[in-house]
N, C-alpha and C positions, 0 to 999 in steps of 0.2 A: 456646064462642065463637058468637056469630051470623055470619051471612053476610059483614056488613060488617068484623067483627074478623077473620074468617079471610082475607078478601081483603087487609085491611091488612097482616096477618103476611106474607102471600106478597109483596106490594109492598115491605115493608121487607127481606124476606129476599133480594130480587132487584134491589137498587137499580141494580146495573151493567148490567143487561140488561132487556129487554122480556119479558114473560110474557103469553101470549095468553089472551083470555077464555074460549077453550076449554079451556086447560090449568088455568086457575084453576077453572073449573067443575067439571072432573074432580077437582082435589085437594080441592074444597069439598064435592063431592058434590051440586051444585045444578045449576040450568039456567044457559045463557048468559044469559038475561033476568034472573035473579037476581042475576048477577055484575054486569051493567050497572047495575041499580038499586042495588047496594053502591058501585059507582064514583061514581054520581050522589050518593049519601049522603056519602061522603068528601069529595067536591069541596065539598058543601054546608057540611062542618065545617072547610072551609080547606085541605085537601090539594090541592097542585098536581100533578094526575096527568096525564102526557103520554099521548097516544094516537096511534098510527100503524097505518094499514091494513097488514093482512098480518104485522104485528109484535106488536101487543098494547098493553099498558099499562106505564108506568113512573113512579115518583115523581120528580118534578123535583128537581134537586140541592139547590135552595134550600129544600127542605121540611124544617122543624125543629120538629115537634110532638111533645111528649113524650106516649107512649102505652105501655100495657103490651105491645101487640103489637110496637112498635118496639123496646122493651127486650129482649123476649124473642128477637127475631129475631138479637140479637148474643150471646146466651147458648148455652152447650153444651145439647145435648139433654136431660141429666140436670137442670140448673139450670132448664129451662124448667117443670118441675114446680112450681116455688115460686110461691106467690101474689104478685102484683104488683098494687097499688092505686094508681091514679093520680087525682089531683084537680086541678082548676083553682087551688082556693085551699083551704088550711086553716089553722087556728089555729097548729098545730104538728104536723108529721109524726110526731115522736117521741112525743106525746100520743096520737096515733091509734095508733101502732105499740104503745105500751104498753097501751092498751085491748085490742088484737087478742091480745097476749101473754098477759094475765090470762085471756082467753077460751079459751087454748089454741093460738094460732096457732102452726104449726110453725116450725122453724129454717128461715131463709131468706125469711120473708114480709117484703116490702118495701112501704113507703108512699112515694109520690113526690107532690110538689105543685109546680105551677107558681109559685105565690107562697105566702107565710105571712103570716098577720097578727098572729101571737104567737110568732114564732120566738125562741128563746133560747139562750144559752151556759150556761157554768159560774156558779155563784152567781145564777142567775135574772137574769143580764145580758140585755138584749134582743140579739137577732140580726136586723138589718135584712134583709128577705127579698123584695125587689121582683121583677117579672118580669124574666127575663134570668139568673136565678140557678138553681142545681141544687140542690134540697132533698129529701133522702131520709133514711129511716130504715129499719133492718133489725132483724128480731127473730133473735136468737141464742140457742139452746138450749145450756146447759152440757154436756149429754151429748153433744154434738156438736162439742165443742170439745176440743183436745189440751191447752190451758191455760185456766184461768179466772181466774188472778190479774189483778187489775185494770190493773196497769201494762203485763202482757203484752198483754192483749186490746187497750188502747189503743193500744200501739205497733204491734200487728198492723194494726188498722184504718188507723192514720196512714200506715203503710208501704204499706197496699194503696192508699190514694189517690194517695200520691206515685207509685208505680209506674205506676198506670193514667194519671195525667196525664203522666208522662214519655213513656210508650210509645205513647200515643195523640195527644199534641199536641207533644211535643218540648220542654215547658216544665219547668224543674228547680224543684222547690219542696222545702222542708225544713221539719221540725217546730220550732217555737219554743215555749218553754214546755211545758206539759203536752199541750195537744190542738189548737193552732193551726198552720196551714201558711202559709209565707210565701214570696214570691218576690221577690228582690231587696230585702228589708227591708220589705215591705208585706204585709198578710195577705190571703190569697186563699180561704182556707177554715177554718171552725171544725168541730170534732168534739165531740160530747157523749156520754158513755156512761152509761147509767142502767141500773138493775138492781132485781129484785123477789125477795125471799126468803121462805120459809115461816117464820112467826113462831116456832112451837114448836120447830122442828129448826134453825132458822137456816140452811137450805138453799137455796142459790141456785136459783132457779127459771127466770129469764130475764134477758136483757141487750139493751138496744136500744141499737144505734149510730146515732147521729144525726149526718148530715154535710151541711154547708151550703157550697156553692162559688159563688164570684162568676164565672159562666161568661162571658157577654157582656153584663153589666148596664152600665146608663148610671150611671157612677160620679158624674156631675154630680147624680144625684137623691139620692144618699146624704146623710144628716145631716151638717152641718158637723162635728161632733166625730168623724166616721167616714172622711169621703172622702179626707182627707189621708194616712190610714194603711192605705187598702185600694186592692186592684188587682184586675185580671180576668184571666181567662185570655186573653181575646179583647176586642177593641174591639166594640162593638155592631154587629151585622151581618157581622163579618169572621171568624167561626168557620169553622175547617177541618174540623171533625167535627161530627156532630149530638149533641145532649144525650143522646139515647137511647143512643148509642154509648158515651159516657162513663160514663153510668150502669150500663151492662151490664158495662163493663170493671171498674168498682169492685166490682160484686156478684160477678163471677167471682173476684176477687183476694181479698175479704173471706170468700167462702164456701167456695172450693175447697181452699186451703191448710189450713183448720182443719177440713175436713170428715172425719169419721169413719165416717159412715154415709150413707144415701140421703136426698136432700132430700124433705121433705113426707111 
């Protein structure tokens, strides 16, 4: 990580308290001036960073920008080894994750996007993916899973999302059909699992779990045939947790329970 990324990780890891420039410089192995430049760089990218003399710096409570550093700040030390790729926009996080899986990406590799232009569900149904949603895909390797049956993995991922949402937001959701999550009769999340096999041996090589959640999306912007059937975890601007926190919570539950070896 560069200095800005290191400083962001420290700020995300210390949201409840101020951390001095001197301490950040020490932990990052750079000068105080380099920390100041990193703070300036982060502010230029939209981060609201409070500064108080003799106390240091702290992320403002209303800061909710998805970042690999923000996600890793919410993970256990072991899971921080996993590769996390964050994009402002992608056609599909699952397409990118599959591309990485084919190239050998390790178990736990995650792809996250602020928006998707080609999000999809089962049978190539489109999945509307505007800003305000949470879109992520995770590479799972069969040798790292205790079970690889499609129904078992689908149920595990679905329950991981349900438990993360319940424990971090207090919202109760449930699985409807094969892979959709609902709250009070309205869809809040879609899950799509895809896999790749070696042709000659028909051996399962990888699984990609795609997850799309209406976090604090503006439901009025949804297509007419979707808005009446959809709901969100929060109204726009009313979230009680950061998106990074929920992403980390989901990753923890998807990866830890099925983990049989080290990540990466």
